[in-house]
C-alpha positions in Angstrom: -31.9 -2.7 6.6 -31.7 1.0 6.5 -28.4 2.8 6.6 -29.2 4.1 10.1 -30.1 0.5 11.2 -26.9 -0.7 9.7 -24.7 1.8 11.5 -26.4 1.2 14.7 -25.7 -2.6 14.4 -22.2 -2.3 13.5 -21.6 0.4 16.3 -23.3 -2.3 18.7 -21.0 -5.0 17.3 -18.0 -2.8 17.7 -18.6 -2.1 21.4 -19.2 -5.8 21.9 -15.8 -6.6 20.1 -14.1 -4.1 22.3 -15.5 -5.5 25.5 -14.6 -9.2 24.3 -11.0 -8.0 23.7 -10.8 -7.1 27.4 -11.9 -10.6 28.5 -9.7 -12.5 25.9 -6.1 -13.0 26.2 -3.2 -15.2 27.2 -4.5 -14.8 30.9 -8.0 -15.7 31.5 -10.0 -13.1 33.4 -13.6 -13.6 34.7 -16.5 -11.1 34.2 -16.1 -10.0 37.8 -12.5 -9.2 37.6 -12.8 -7.3 34.3 -15.9 -5.3 35.7 -13.8 -4.5 38.8 -11.2 -3.2 36.8 -13.4 -0.8 34.8 -14.9 0.4 38.1 -11.4 0.9 39.8 -12.0 -1.7 42.3 -9.6 -4.4 41.1 -6.1 -5.3 42.0 -3.2 -3.4 40.5 -2.4 -6.4 38.3 -5.9 -6.6 37.0 -6.1 -2.9 36.4 -2.7 -2.9 34.6 -3.9 -5.7 32.1 -7.1 -4.0 31.3 -6.1 -0.3 31.2 -2.6 -0.5 30.1 -2.6 -3.6 27.7 -5.7 -5.1 26.6 -8.1 -1.9 26.1 -5.5 0.3 24.5 -4.5 -2.5 22.2 -8.1 -3.1 21.3 -8.9 0.5 20.6 -5.8 0.8 18.4 -7.0 -1.9 16.4 -10.3 -0.5 16.0 -9.3 3.1 15.0 -6.8 1.8 12.6 -9.3 -0.5 10.9 -11.8 2.5 10.9 -9.2 4.9 9.4 -8.6 2.3 6.6 -12.2 1.5 6.1 -13.2 5.1 5.6 -10.1 5.8 3.4 -11.0 2.8 1.2 -14.7 4.0 0.7 -13.7 7.4 0.1 -11.0 6.5 -2.5 -13.3 3.9 -4.4 -15.9 6.7 -4.6 -13.4 9.3 -5.8 -12.0 7.1 -8.4 -15.1 5.2 -9.1 -13.0 2.0 -9.0 -13.8 -1.0 -6.7 -10.2 -1.9 -6.6 -9.2 1.4 -5.1 -7.8 1.4 -1.7 -4.8 2.7 0.2 -3.1 -0.8 0.4 -3.7 -2.0 -3.1 -2.7 1.4 -4.5 0.6 1.5 -2.5 -0.4 4.4 0.0 0.1 2.1 3.0 3.4 0.8 1.7 4.6 4.4 1.1 3.5 5.4 4.6 5.5 2.4 6.0 8.4 3.6 4.1 8.3 7.0 5.6 8.1 5.5 9.1 10.9 3.0 8.6 13.1 5.5 7.0 12.9 7.9 10.1 13.2 4.7 12.4 16.4 3.7 10.4 18.1 7.1 10.8 17.1 7.5 14.5 15.2 10.8 13.8 12.3 9.3 16.0 14.4 9.9 19.2 14.7 13.5 18.5 11.0 14.4 18.2 8.0 12.2 19.0 6.0 13.1 16.1 8.6 12.2 13.5 7.1 8.9 12.9 3.5 10.0 12.1 4.5 12.9 10.4 6.8 11.0 8.2 4.1 8.3 7.5 1.5 10.8 6.8 3.8 12.7 4.4 4.7 9.7 2.5 1.0 8.5 2.4 -0.2 11.9 1.1 2.5 11.8 -1.6 1.4 8.5 -2.8 -2.2 9.5 -2.6 -1.5 12.5 -4.9 0.4 10.3 -7.4 -2.6 7.9 -7.4 -5.2 10.8 -8.0 -3.0 12.4 -10.7 -2.8 9.1 -12.5 -6.8 8.7 -12.2 -7.3 12.2 -13.5 -5.3 11.4 -16.8 -6.4 7.7 -17.4 -9.7 5.9 -17.4 -8.1 2.5 -17.4 -8.3 0.3 -14.3 -5.3 -1.7 -15.6 -3.1 1.5 -15.7 -4.1 2.5 -12.2 -3.5 -0.9 -10.7 -0.2 -1.2 -12.4 0.8 2.1 -11.1 -0.4 1.2 -7.6 1.7 -2.1 -7.9 4.7 -0.3 -9.0 4.5 2.1 -6.2 4.1 -0.7 -3.6 7.1 -2.6 -5.3 9.2 0.4 -5.1 8.2 1.1 -1.5 8.7 -2.6 -0.6 12.2 -2.7 -2.3 13.3 0.6 -0.4 12.2 -1.0 2.9 14.0 -4.3 2.0 17.2 -2.0 1.3 16.9 -0.3 4.7 16.3 -3.6 6.5 19.5 -5.1 4.6 21.4 -2.0 6.0 20.0 -2.1 9.5 22.8 -0.9 12.0 21.6 -3.4 14.7 19.0 -6.0 15.4 16.8 -3.6 17.3 16.4 -1.2 14.4 15.7 -4.3 12.2 12.9 -5.5 14.6 11.3 -2.0 14.5 11.3 -1.9 10.8 9.7 -5.5 10.6 7.0 -4.5 12.9 6.1 -1.6 10.6 6.2 -3.7 7.3 4.0 -6.7 9.0 1.7 -4.5 11.1 0.8 -4.8 14.8 -0.9 -3.3 17.7 0.9 -5.1 20.3 2.3 -3.1 23.3 0.4 0.1 21.9 -0.4 2.6 24.8 -2.8 5.6 25.2 0.3 7.8 24.4 0.8 6.1 21.1 -2.9 6.8 20.2 -2.9 10.3 21.5 0.1 10.9 19.2 -1.6 9.9 16.1 -5.2 11.0 17.0 -4.9 14.7 15.9 -4.0 13.6 12.3 -6.5 10.8 12.3 -9.3 13.0 13.5 -8.5 15.8 10.9 -8.2 13.1 8.1 -11.7 11.7 9.1 -13.3 15.1 9.2 -12.0 16.0 5.9 -13.1 12.6 4.4 -16.7 13.0 5.8 -17.0 16.5 4.5 -16.4 15.2 1.0 -19.6 12.9 1.3 -21.9 15.2 -0.9 -19.2 15.3 -3.7 -18.8 11.6 -3.6 -22.6 11.1 -4.1 -22.4 13.8 -7.0 -19.4 11.7 -8.7 -21.7 8.6 -9.0 -23.4 10.5 -11.8 -20.1 11.0 -13.7 -17.6 14.0 -13.7 -19.3 16.0 -16.2 -22.7 15.7 -14.5 -21.1 16.3 -11.0 -19.5 19.6 -12.4 -23.1 20.5 -13.9 -24.5 20.3 -10.4 -21.7 22.6 -9.0 -19.0 20.2 -7.7 -15.5 21.5 -7.8 -13.7 18.5 -9.0 -10.2 19.7 -8.1 -11.1 20.7 -4.6 -13.0 17.3 -4.2 -10.0 15.3 -5.4 -7.5 17.4 -3.1 -9.8 16.9 -0.2 -10.1 13.2 -0.7 -6.2 12.9 -1.3 -5.5 14.9 2.0 -8.0 13.0 4.0 -6.8 9.7 2.7 -3.1 10.6 3.3 -3.8 11.8 7.0 -5.9 8.8 8.0 -3.7 6.2 6.3 -0.5 7.8 7.6 -1.8 7.9 11.2 -2.9 4.4 10.9 0.5 3.3 9.8 2.0 5.4 12.6 0.1 3.2 15.1 0.2 -0.2 13.6 2.3 -0.2 10.6 1.0 -1.7 7.1 -2.5 -3.6 7.3 -3.7 -4.7 4.1 -6.9 -5.7 2.5 -9.4 -4.5 5.3 -9.8 -1.1 3.6 -11.0 -2.8 0.4 -13.2 -5.6 1.7 -15.3 -3.4 4.1 -16.6 -1.0 1.5 -17.5 -3.9 -0.8 -19.5 -5.6 1.9 -21.2 -2.4 3.0 -21.8 -0.9 -0.5 -24.9 -3.1 -1.7 -26.4 -2.4 1.8 -26.6 1.4 1.5 -27.7 1.7 -2.2 -24.2 1.8 -3.7 -23.9 5.5 -2.3 -20.3 6.0 -1.5 -21.3 8.8 0.9 -23.4 6.6 2.9 -20.7 3.9 3.0 -18.2 5.8 4.9 -19.4 5.4 8.2 -20.4 1.8 8.1 -17.2 1.0 6.4 -15.2 2.5 9.0 -17.3 0.6 11.6 -17.1 -2.8 9.8 -13.3 -2.4 9.2 -12.7 -1.6 12.9 -14.6 -4.6 14.1 -12.7 -6.8 11.7 -9.3 -5.8 13.0 -10.4 -6.0 16.6 -11.6 -9.6 15.9 -8.4 -10.4 13.9 -6.2 -9.1 16.8 -8.2 -11.2 19.3 -7.3 -14.2 17.2 -3.7 -13.1 17.3 -3.6 -13.3 20.9 -5.5 -16.5 21.1 -3.7 -18.5 18.5 -1.5 -21.2 20.0 1.7 -20.1 18.3 5.3 -20.2 19.7 5.5 -16.4 19.0 2.6 -13.9 18.5 1.7 -13.5 14.9 1.6 -10.1 13.3 -1.8 -8.3 12.8 -1.0 -7.6 9.3 -0.3 -11.3 8.5 -3.6 -12.4 10.0 -5.7 -9.5 8.3 -4.2 -10.6 5.0 -5.1 -14.2 5.6 -8.6 -13.1 6.3 -9.0 -10.3 3.7 -7.2 -11.9 0.6 -9.7 -14.9 0.3 -12.7 -12.5 1.0 -11.2 -10.0 -1.9 -11.1 -13.0 -4.2 -14.5 -14.2 -3.4 -16.0 -10.6 -4.0 -14.2 -10.5 -7.2 -15.5 -13.7 -8.5 -19.1 -12.7 -7.4 -18.9 -9.5 -9.4 -17.9 -11.4 -12.5 -20.4 -13.9 -12.2 -23.0 -11.1 -11.8 -21.7 -9.6 -15.0 -21.6 -13.0 -16.8 
């Protein structure tokens, strides 16, 4: 399958997943009722379920997955490291720390953009640190250890904030950011983070040519005219913006940003430039399907999307790692 065919197939699957998300939920709705809601001919209750609850939630899951998938593919291409991903390297945890910090102190009540700005700023700072380490070391172990340390520090800081939470409501908000969820997300929530996410994705896709050049090695890339410093800054900025916006919508969602590029890469000739779009589409589909599972699972209380995504992503990540080792052996 060509890259164009792969993108078309994934885009079609994404549309089908979004439509399925409108049908499936705790309240069963037939095709005629859903279609009537889309055409504006349904009852007020049905229109409310589709337009205010199910569709915004599904779109939120998709755009968050797309942002994380594109960020993971770009970061792996920049660092030439298959383990690079915003969640594994501590970027998502840092963004969550920024969001929980402003929630703890009540800054979000003063200005609507406080949470996304805090998440984006924290994610950008973490991305810059990871890029700086990557520039000065070629050791994968060192890079992963720095990411683990960054995630641990952010996790400890969030635990401290939870321990000192002034009331149960603040604690619940912080737990939501740590575990990840798109429940009760509205069009306004999406609109709030959309400018940051759009700019970040544009920046990431603008780095495609440089990512392809980096597959030749840094010296060869410089030889063909690539400005390495500008390339690194662009990927760091794009990753920080998209990851921060994703966290501002859904909190911390792990693993989807690392498994999607791994699945896509062999199908696009291991070209990081051509893996950006299909990685984004695949990660978006995965999160939409995971959120559908969250709604359908017969649990006493709804599971968090980040928890389900981790249960799906962690075994896939281990399987991919074992497959890579088997090929090398």
